[in-house]
C-alpha positions in Angstrom: 130.6 88.7 99.8 128.7 86.2 97.9 129.1 83.6 101.1 128.0 86.3 103.4 125.1 87.2 101.6 123.9 83.3 101.3 124.4 82.7 105.0 122.2 86.0 105.5 119.6 84.8 103.6 119.4 81.3 104.9 119.5 82.4 108.5 117.0 85.2 107.7 114.6 82.3 106.5 115.4 79.9 109.3 114.4 82.7 111.9 110.9 83.4 110.3 109.9 79.6 109.7 110.9 79.0 113.3 108.3 81.7 114.3 105.6 80.7 112.0 103.2 78.8 114.7 103.8 81.2 117.3 100.8 83.0 118.8 99.8 85.3 121.7 96.5 85.6 122.6 95.0 85.3 119.1 97.8 87.7 117.7 100.0 86.4 115.2 103.9 87.6 115.8 105.6 88.4 112.2 109.3 88.5 112.2 111.1 89.7 108.8 114.4 90.7 107.7 115.2 92.9 104.7 118.9 93.4 103.2 119.3 96.1 100.8 122.2 97.0 98.3 122.1 100.2 96.6 123.6 99.7 93.1 123.7 103.3 91.8 121.8 106.2 91.7 118.8 104.6 90.2 119.0 101.0 91.1 118.7 98.9 94.1 118.1 95.2 94.9 117.0 93.6 97.9 116.3 89.9 99.6 113.1 89.8 101.9 112.5 86.8 104.4 109.4 87.3 106.3 106.5 85.8 108.1 103.1 87.4 106.8 99.2 86.9 106.5 98.9 89.5 103.4 95.8 89.7 102.1 93.9 87.0 104.2 96.4 84.2 103.5 97.1 81.8 106.2 100.4 82.4 108.2 103.3 81.8 105.7 106.9 82.4 105.6 108.2 83.8 102.4 111.9 84.7 100.6 113.1 86.1 97.5 114.6 89.1 95.5 113.5 92.4 94.0 114.9 95.0 92.2 113.7 98.4 92.6 114.4 101.1 89.8 113.6 104.9 90.5 114.3 108.6 89.4 116.5 111.2 90.8 115.9 112.1 94.6 113.5 115.1 95.1 114.5 118.0 96.9 111.5 118.5 99.1 111.4 114.6 99.7 114.8 114.4 100.9 114.0 117.1 103.4 110.8 115.3 105.1 112.9 111.6 104.8 116.0 112.9 105.8 116.6 110.5 108.8 115.1 107.4 106.9 117.9 105.0 105.8 115.3 104.3 102.9 116.7 106.1 99.9 113.8 105.2 97.8 111.6 107.4 99.8 113.5 110.3 98.2 112.3 109.5 94.8 109.1 110.6 93.4 108.3 107.4 91.4 109.9 104.0 92.3 109.2 100.7 89.9 109.9 97.1 91.6 109.8 93.6 90.3 110.3 90.5 92.4 109.7 86.7 93.5 108.8 85.2 96.6 108.9 81.4 97.1 105.9 80.8 100.0 105.6 78.1 102.5 103.0 77.1 104.8 103.4 73.8 106.6 101.7 70.8 105.2 100.5 72.7 102.2 102.0 73.3 98.7 104.4 76.0 98.3 103.4 79.0 96.0 105.7 80.5 93.6 104.9 84.7 93.6 105.7 87.2 90.9 105.3 90.7 92.0 105.2 94.3 90.6 104.8 97.9 92.2 104.8 101.5 91.3 105.4 103.7 94.1 104.6 107.3 94.3 106.0 109.6 97.2 104.9 113.0 98.0 106.1 115.6 100.4 103.2 117.1 102.3 102.8 120.2 104.7 104.2 119.8 108.4 107.1 117.6 107.4 104.5 114.7 106.6 105.5 112.1 103.9 102.8 110.1 101.7 103.2 107.0 100.0 101.0 105.5 97.5 102.0 101.9 96.5 100.2 99.8 93.6 101.2 96.3 93.5 100.0 93.5 91.5 100.9 89.9 92.8 100.9 86.7 90.3 101.0 83.6 92.3 100.7 79.9 91.1 100.1 76.9 93.6 100.2 73.3 92.0 99.3 74.3 88.3 96.4 76.7 89.9 97.0 80.4 89.5 95.1 83.6 90.5 96.3 87.4 91.1 95.4 90.2 93.2 95.9 93.9 93.1 96.7 96.2 96.6 96.8 99.5 97.1 98.9 100.7 100.2 98.8 104.2 101.5 101.1 105.1 104.2 101.7 108.8 105.9 104.6 109.4 108.2 106.4 112.0 109.9 110.2 112.3 111.6 109.5 113.3 115.2 112.8 114.6 116.9 113.7 113.2 120.4 116.3 115.0 122.3 119.3 114.1 119.5 117.5 111.5 118.4 114.7 111.2 115.4 112.2 108.3 115.1 109.5 108.2 112.4 106.0 107.0 113.4 103.6 106.0 110.8 100.0 104.7 109.6 98.7 102.9 106.4 95.8 101.2 104.8 96.0 98.6 102.6 92.7 97.1 100.6 93.2 93.7 98.5 91.8 92.7 95.6 91.7 88.9 94.9 90.8 87.2 91.8 90.0 83.9 93.8 86.8 86.0 95.3 86.1 88.7 92.4 86.0 91.4 95.2 87.8 93.8 97.3 87.9 91.1 100.1 91.1 92.4 102.8 91.7 95.4 104.1 94.6 95.7 106.8 95.6 98.7 108.9 98.9 99.5 110.1 100.3 101.5 113.0 104.0 101.5 113.5 107.3 103.5 114.1 110.7 103.1 112.3 114.0 103.3 114.5 117.2 104.1 112.4 120.2 103.0 114.4 123.6 104.3 112.6 123.7 104.1 108.9 123.0 100.6 108.1 120.2 99.6 110.7 116.3 100.2 111.0 114.0 99.0 113.1 110.1 98.6 112.4 108.1 97.4 114.9 104.5 97.4 114.1 100.9 96.7 114.7 98.4 95.4 112.0 94.9 94.7 111.8 93.0 92.7 109.1 89.4 92.5 108.1 89.1 89.5 105.7 85.7 89.0 103.8 87.0 86.4 101.6 84.6 83.8 102.9 81.2 84.2 103.8 81.7 85.8 107.1 84.4 88.6 108.0 87.5 87.1 109.7 89.3 89.9 111.3 93.2 88.9 111.9 95.7 91.0 114.4 99.2 90.7 114.3 102.3 92.8 116.0 105.5 92.9 113.8 108.9 93.4 114.0 111.0 94.0 110.7 115.0 94.6 110.7 116.0 96.5 107.4 119.8 96.2 106.9 121.2 99.1 104.0 124.3 98.5 102.6 125.6 100.7 99.1 128.2 99.7 96.7 128.8 103.2 96.5 130.3 103.7 99.6 133.4 101.3 98.5 
């Protein structure tokens, strides 16, 4: 089992690295592979390998583990997220801590610790609201900086015949210690496509306004994330 997990991590990271230089008419392409393991009713671990430009960062590849701790499921949240494979969305409150190794070609690597708290709320008409508050602590060749970002997401499951897909939208402002201001705002629009019990695809569009420099520097990206879900409780 451990051998297969290590192989999955290596291949996911190589795929993300290979896609770093890819552009299509100034639109970045962001691949991602996440593998989740539900350990028990209140604890989940996952490994993330992705290409991103979060918070105005240069296009980079990142890989690392996280652990999520959460409360028991909320009945109303279970109803509005019944077809989403991510169990954490059924929980009113989720704590997460993790580590990411970030690499950019010809640039010193970054070690990042992340800590977040997410609140989930059921809304009327089957909508689901998620409010994630996250702090990143980053070290690059002895220099240290931090940032806070708050991601507010709204989604709703839509039935197409017997299949259920989950369109969503999100906004995420970033406060960067390097600039001492709210320097980036990211907007997302995407859709989750569950496949069976273990696989979920997330194609999305991302637009960023980055004012970390003297002028606004907009960035556009198209992402494709693959989420893999496993559970020790199934054994």
